[in-house]
C-alpha positions as CSV (number, residue, x, y, z in Angstrom):
1,M,0.0,0.0,0.0
2,K,1.0,3.6,-0.5
3,T,1.7,6.0,2.3
4,K,-1.2,8.1,1.1
5,D,-3.4,5.4,2.6
6,K,-2.5,6.4,6.1
7,P,-4.9,9.4,6.2
8,H,-7.6,7.1,4.8
9,Y,-7.1,4.6,7.6
10,L,-7.0,7.3,10.2
11,K,-10.3,8.7,8.9
12,K,-11.9,5.2,9.1
13,A,-10.5,4.9,12.7
14,K,-12.0,8.3,13.5
15,N,-15.4,7.3,12.2
16,W,-15.5,4.0,14.2
17,N,-14.2,5.9,17.2
18,M,-17.1,8.3,16.9
19,V,-19.6,5.3,16.6
20,L,-18.1,3.8,19.8
21,L,-18.1,7.2,21.5
22,V,-21.8,7.6,20.8
23,L,-22.6,4.1,21.9
24,K,-20.5,4.5,25.1
25,A,-22.2,7.8,25.9
26,L,-25.7,6.3,25.5
27,G,-24.6,3.3,27.6
28,L,-23.2,5.6,30.3
29,L,-26.4,7.6,30.3
30,T,-28.5,4.5,30.8
31,S,-26.1,3.2,33.5
32,I,-26.3,6.5,35.5
33,I,-30.1,6.6,35.2
34,G,-30.4,3.0,36.3
35,L,-27.8,3.3,39.1
36,A,-30.3,4.3,41.8
37,G,-32.4,1.2,41.1
38,V,-29.3,-1.0,41.2
39,L,-28.0,0.5,44.5
40,N,-31.5,0.3,46.1
41,P,-33.5,-2.5,44.4
42,D,-37.2,-2.4,45.2
43,K,-38.1,-5.7,46.9
44,S,-41.8,-5.4,45.9
45,L,-40.8,-6.0,42.2
46,Y,-39.5,-9.5,43.1
47,T,-42.7,-11.3,43.8
48,E,-43.4,-15.0,43.7
49,A,-46.4,-14.3,41.4
50,V,-43.9,-13.1,38.7
51,Y,-40.7,-15.1,39.5
52,G,-42.1,-18.1,41.4
53,S,-39.7,-19.7,43.9
54,S,-36.8,-17.8,42.4
55,A,-38.1,-14.4,43.6
56,T,-36.0,-14.4,46.8
57,Q,-32.9,-15.6,45.1
58,L,-33.2,-12.9,42.4
59,Y,-33.7,-10.2,45.0
60,E,-30.7,-11.3,47.0
61,Q,-28.6,-11.3,43.8
62,A,-29.9,-7.8,42.9
63,N,-29.2,-6.5,46.4
64,S,-25.8,-8.2,46.8
65,I,-22.7,-6.1,47.4
66,G,-21.1,-7.7,44.3
67,T,-23.9,-6.5,42.0
68,K,-23.7,-3.0,43.5
69,A,-19.9,-2.8,43.3
70,Y,-20.0,-4.1,39.7
71,A,-22.5,-1.4,38.7
72,V,-20.4,1.4,40.3
73,I,-17.2,0.2,38.8
74,G,-18.9,-0.1,35.5
75,V,-19.9,3.6,35.6
76,I,-16.4,4.6,36.6
77,I,-14.8,2.6,33.8
78,S,-17.4,3.9,31.3
79,I,-16.6,7.5,32.2
80,T,-12.8,6.7,31.9
81,I,-13.3,5.1,28.4
82,L,-15.5,8.0,27.3
83,I,-12.9,10.6,28.3
84,M,-10.2,8.5,26.5
85,L,-12.4,8.2,23.4
86,I,-13.0,12.0,23.3
87,S,-9.2,12.5,23.5
88,A,-8.6,9.9,20.8
89,H,-11.2,11.7,18.6
90,K,-9.4,15.0,18.9
91,K,-6.1,13.4,17.8
92,L,-7.7,11.5,14.9
93,K,-9.5,14.6,13.8
94,E,-6.0,16.2,13.4
95,G,-4.8,13.2,11.4
96,V,-2.6,11.8,14.2
97,A,-2.7,8.2,15.3
98,T,-3.8,7.6,18.9
99,A,-3.3,5.0,21.5
100,K,-5.4,1.8,21.3
101,T,-5.9,1.8,25.1
102,P,-9.6,2.9,25.1
103,Y,-10.5,0.3,22.6
104,Y,-8.8,-2.5,24.5
105,L,-10.3,-1.3,27.8
106,H,-13.7,-1.3,26.2
107,L,-13.2,-4.9,25.0
108,F,-11.9,-6.0,28.4
109,W,-15.0,-4.6,30.1
110,I,-17.3,-6.3,27.6
111,V,-15.6,-9.6,28.2
112,T,-15.7,-9.0,32.0
113,G,-19.4,-8.3,31.8
114,I,-20.1,-11.5,29.9
115,I,-18.1,-13.6,32.3
116,Y,-19.7,-11.8,35.3
117,S,-23.2,-12.5,34.0
118,L,-22.4,-16.1,33.2
119,L,-20.9,-16.7,36.7
120,F,-23.2,-14.7,38.9
121,T,-26.6,-14.4,37.3
122,P,-28.8,-16.9,39.2
123,K,-30.5,-19.6,37.2
124,I,-34.2,-19.0,37.5
125,E,-36.9,-21.5,36.8
126,I,-40.1,-19.8,35.7
127,Q,-42.7,-22.2,34.4
128,G,-42.8,-22.0,30.6
129,F,-39.8,-19.6,30.3
130,T,-36.8,-21.8,30.6
131,E,-36.1,-21.6,26.8
132,F,-36.8,-17.9,26.9
133,A,-34.1,-17.3,29.6
134,S,-31.6,-19.1,27.5
135,M,-32.6,-17.1,24.4
136,I,-32.1,-13.8,26.4
137,S,-28.6,-14.9,27.4
138,I,-27.7,-15.7,23.8
139,V,-29.2,-12.4,22.5
140,S,-27.4,-10.5,25.2
141,I,-24.0,-12.0,24.3
142,G,-24.7,-11.3,20.6
143,L,-25.5,-7.6,21.4
144,Q,-22.3,-7.3,23.4
145,A,-20.4,-8.7,20.5
146,L,-22.1,-6.2,18.2
147,V,-21.2,-3.3,20.5
148,S,-17.6,-4.5,20.4
149,L,-17.3,-4.1,16.6
150,P,-16.5,-0.4,16.6
151,A,-13.7,-0.9,19.0
152,I,-12.3,-3.9,17.0
153,L,-12.5,-1.9,13.7
154,S,-10.8,1.1,15.3
155,I,-8.0,-1.1,16.4
156,I,-7.6,-2.6,13.0
157,Y,-7.6,0.7,11.2
158,L,-5.1,2.2,13.7
159,F,-2.8,-0.8,13.1
160,K,-3.1,-0.3,9.3
161,A,-2.3,3.4,9.7
162,E,0.8,2.4,11.7
163,T,2.0,0.1,9.0
164,E,1.7,2.9,6.4
165,A,3.8,5.3,8.5
């Protein structure tokens, strides 16, 4: 490839960085809005009429220190990533390659979230919804993979820009 391709790759990295920045900002907004509910779950929402015998187990999971700590750490990490993405966008806008740290940190947090949910989400048995719960897990992992694409593409284009330098 010719060295004139470097600006092309940086522009693509900038575009994917912007997509990730918008997704991260929206995710952070929803996390902040939902933080009060995570820190103080309403026990009246966890009824046996809705969740059957799993209601108490689900409430205990929602009210656990691990769930609360994970939510707070998630907001802090999201703010950090968002600040790093804004900084990266400024550099990419000037045509300068940026560090890949925010993209790797985003991917790390996505993988951490998937592992956390697989390990600590209680298995609930609601009559008639066992297949539905499995489908939700699969869809959730698929959506996490989809949200990871902008970070992966940013990394790829930054590496391509480096090889053109």
